[in-house]
C-alpha positions in Angstrom: -1.3 -20.5 30.5 -4.7 -21.8 31.3 -7.8 -20.2 30.0 -10.1 -18.8 32.7 -12.7 -21.6 32.4 -9.9 -24.2 33.0 -8.6 -22.2 36.0 -12.0 -22.9 37.6 -11.0 -26.6 37.8 -9.0 -26.9 41.1 -6.7 -29.7 40.0 -5.7 -27.8 36.8 -5.1 -24.5 38.6 -3.0 -26.4 41.2 -1.1 -28.1 38.4 -0.2 -24.7 36.9 1.0 -23.4 40.3 3.0 -26.6 41.1 4.6 -27.0 37.7 5.2 -23.5 36.2 6.1 -23.9 32.5 4.9 -27.6 32.2 1.7 -26.5 30.5 2.8 -25.2 27.1 -0.8 -24.4 26.1 -4.3 -25.3 26.9 -7.8 -25.3 25.3 -11.3 -26.4 26.1 -12.2 -28.5 23.1 -15.9 -29.7 23.1 -16.1 -29.2 26.9 -13.0 -31.4 27.5 -9.9 -29.6 28.8 -6.8 -30.3 26.6 -3.4 -29.5 28.0 -0.2 -29.5 26.0 2.5 -30.7 28.4 6.3 -30.3 28.0 7.8 -33.6 27.0 10.2 -33.7 30.0 7.3 -33.0 32.5 4.8 -35.7 31.5 5.7 -38.1 34.3 5.6 -35.6 37.2 2.4 -34.0 35.8 0.7 -37.4 35.6 1.7 -38.3 39.1 0.4 -34.9 40.4 -2.9 -35.3 38.5 -3.4 -38.8 39.9 -2.9 -37.4 43.4 -5.5 -34.8 42.5 -8.1 -37.5 41.8 -7.5 -38.5 38.2 -7.3 -42.1 39.2 -8.5 -43.6 35.8 -6.3 -43.6 32.7 -8.8 -44.2 29.9 -6.2 -44.6 27.2 -3.0 -43.5 25.6 -2.7 -43.1 21.8 -0.6 -41.2 19.3 -1.0 -39.0 16.2 1.6 -39.0 13.4 2.0 -35.5 12.1 4.5 -36.5 9.4 6.1 -34.5 7.7 5.7 -31.9 10.4 8.2 -31.6 13.3 7.9 -32.7 16.0 6.4 -35.7 14.3 4.2 -37.3 17.0 1.7 -36.3 19.6 1.2 -38.7 22.4 -2.3 -38.3 23.9 -3.3 -39.3 27.5 -7.0 -39.5 28.4 -7.5 -39.0 32.1 -10.7 -39.3 34.2 -11.5 -38.1 37.7 -14.4 -40.4 38.8 -15.1 -38.3 41.9 -15.3 -35.0 40.1 -16.6 -36.5 36.8 -14.0 -34.5 34.8 -12.1 -35.8 31.8 -8.8 -34.2 30.8 -6.8 -34.8 27.7 -3.0 -34.4 28.0 -0.9 -34.1 24.8 2.8 -34.3 24.4 4.8 -33.4 21.3 7.5 -36.0 20.6 10.3 -35.4 18.1 13.5 -37.3 17.4 14.5 -39.3 19.3 10.9 -40.7 19.6 11.1 -41.3 23.4 9.0 -40.4 26.3 8.9 -41.4 30.0 6.6 -44.3 30.9 3.7 -43.6 33.2 3.3 -47.3 34.1 4.5 -46.4 37.6 1.5 -44.0 37.9 -1.2 -46.2 36.3 -0.7 -49.9 35.8 -3.1 -49.8 32.9 -0.6 -47.7 30.9 1.4 -50.9 30.3 -0.7 -52.2 27.4 -1.5 -48.7 26.0 2.2 -47.8 25.8 3.0 -51.1 24.2 0.4 -50.4 21.6 1.8 -47.0 20.8 5.3 -48.4 20.6 4.2 -51.3 18.3 2.1 -49.2 15.9 3.9 -45.8 15.9 7.5 -46.6 17.2 7.4 -44.3 20.2 9.7 -45.7 22.9 8.6 -45.4 26.5 11.7 -45.1 28.8 11.6 -47.3 32.0 8.6 -49.4 30.7 8.7 -52.8 32.5 8.3 -54.8 29.3 8.3 -52.7 26.1 7.7 -55.2 23.3 5.2 -55.6 20.5 1.6 -56.3 21.5 -0.3 -56.6 18.2 2.2 -57.3 15.5 4.5 -60.3 15.4 7.8 -59.9 17.2 9.8 -60.0 13.9 7.6 -57.5 12.1 9.6 -54.6 10.5 8.2 -51.1 10.8 5.3 -49.5 12.5 2.0 -49.7 10.6 0.3 -46.5 11.8 3.1 -44.2 10.7 2.1 -42.1 7.7 5.2 -43.1 5.8 4.4 -46.9 6.2 3.5 -48.4 2.7 -0.3 -48.2 2.1 -0.4 -51.9 1.1 2.1 -53.0 3.7 5.1 -55.0 3.1 5.0 -58.4 1.3 5.0 -61.1 3.9 5.5 -64.8 3.4 3.4 -67.1 5.5 4.7 -70.3 3.9 7.3 -70.7 6.7 4.6 -71.0 9.3 
């Protein structure tokens, strides 16, 4: 349920009407609306918000809440240039660490999702080319996970 201040934003009130139950909770942190979206609703919610004017995806990132469950939060940063409104969408992701890809909504999601996959291990279903973007292809593990060794794994460069 949206707080009263967020109901004053037409796109967000329309979202709540169009997708009842998709918004699990909401807040207005530091003047920026934050909506917790049900994991299975992230793709249709993103499509709807793009139609409502949120044409810019500023970024996608993740937060590892280990040892809490669900373990990850995937965060989408949206911007409506016309209305000059920014919205943060958050999605809780537990085992299996999978979420629908939004590359069909915003092409810029391609690299952001690859980065989250590479560094956290969250898999984005239906991504056109989900592979590592920062770490070598043969790297084992995901370096931004809280259970990743602090000093990393020993790696031999003498073969290169």
